[in-house]
C-alpha positions as CSV (number, residue, x, y, z in Angstrom):
1,X,-61.0,31.6,-42.0
2,X,-58.5,32.3,-44.9
3,X,-60.1,34.2,-47.9
4,X,-59.0,35.7,-51.1
5,X,-60.0,38.9,-52.6
6,X,-60.6,38.8,-56.4
7,X,-62.3,41.4,-58.7
8,X,-65.4,40.7,-61.2
9,X,-64.6,41.1,-64.8
10,X,-67.0,41.0,-67.6
11,X,-65.2,39.6,-70.8
12,X,-66.8,39.3,-74.3
13,X,-66.0,36.1,-76.0
14,X,-66.4,35.1,-79.9
15,X,-66.3,31.4,-80.7
16,X,-64.5,31.4,-84.0
17,X,-66.2,28.1,-85.3
18,X,-69.6,29.3,-84.9
19,X,-69.3,33.5,-84.5
20,X,-71.4,33.2,-81.3
21,X,-70.8,36.1,-79.4
22,X,-71.7,36.2,-75.3
23,X,-70.1,37.8,-72.4
24,X,-68.8,35.7,-69.4
25,X,-68.2,36.5,-66.0
26,X,-64.7,35.9,-64.2
27,X,-63.0,36.8,-61.2
28,X,-59.0,38.5,-61.4
29,X,-56.8,39.2,-58.5
30,X,-55.8,42.4,-60.1
31,X,-58.3,45.4,-59.4
32,X,-56.7,47.1,-62.2
33,X,-58.1,44.8,-64.8
34,X,-61.5,44.8,-63.3
35,X,-64.7,46.0,-65.2
36,X,-66.1,49.0,-63.9
37,X,-69.9,49.0,-63.2
38,X,-72.7,51.5,-62.8
39,X,-74.4,51.9,-59.5
40,X,-77.7,50.5,-61.3
41,X,-75.6,47.4,-62.4
42,X,-74.4,46.4,-59.1
43,X,-77.5,44.3,-57.7
44,X,-77.3,42.4,-61.1
45,X,-74.2,41.4,-61.9
46,X,-73.7,40.5,-57.9
47,X,-76.7,38.6,-57.5
48,X,-76.1,36.5,-60.9
49,X,-72.1,35.8,-59.9
50,X,-73.4,34.8,-56.4
51,X,-76.2,32.2,-57.2
52,X,-73.5,30.4,-59.8
53,X,-70.6,30.8,-58.1
54,X,-72.1,29.4,-54.4
55,X,-73.8,26.9,-56.2
56,X,-71.4,25.6,-58.3
57,X,-67.9,26.7,-57.4
58,X,-67.7,25.8,-53.6
59,X,-66.5,22.5,-52.3
60,X,-63.1,20.9,-51.3
61,X,-61.5,24.2,-49.6
62,X,-63.8,27.0,-50.7
63,X,-66.8,27.6,-48.6
64,X,-68.7,30.5,-49.8
65,X,-68.4,34.0,-52.0
66,X,-69.6,37.3,-50.8
67,X,-69.4,40.1,-53.2
68,X,-69.1,44.0,-51.9
69,X,-69.0,47.2,-54.2
70,X,-66.0,49.2,-54.0
71,X,-66.1,52.5,-55.3
72,X,-63.4,53.7,-58.1
73,X,-61.2,56.6,-56.6
74,X,-62.2,59.9,-58.2
75,X,-65.0,58.7,-60.2
76,X,-68.9,59.2,-59.8
77,X,-71.2,56.8,-59.8
78,X,-68.4,54.1,-60.9
79,X,-67.7,50.9,-58.7
80,X,-65.8,47.5,-58.8
81,X,-67.3,44.2,-57.3
82,X,-64.9,42.8,-55.0
83,X,-65.5,39.1,-54.4
84,X,-64.4,37.5,-51.4
85,X,-63.6,33.6,-51.5
86,X,-63.8,32.1,-48.2
87,X,-61.6,28.8,-47.8
88,X,-61.4,26.2,-45.1
89,X,-58.6,26.4,-42.7
90,X,-56.9,23.7,-44.2
91,X,-53.2,23.7,-45.1
C-alpha cells in the first residue's frame, strides 16, 4: 500500500473581517515546519486529528490516516506528530 508521511502543524488564524481568532490543524511535508508538542499534548492533538481526518478526509485514493509521536532530537519531552496517509494502489 502506498503512503505519504506528513507532519502535524497548529496554525493560528485571525479573520480580518471579524477579528475571530482560532487555531487550525494542518499537515505539511517538511518536519522542520512541524509544531513541537509536549508529551502531555500528544494524545489530545493526535486523537482530534485522527477523528476528523478519518471521517472527513478519506475517500477516493486516501484510505486512512495514522499518527505516531516522533521525539525531537536533542530535546527532552518534546515530540512531533508524524501523520501517515495511506493510499490505494491506483495509479
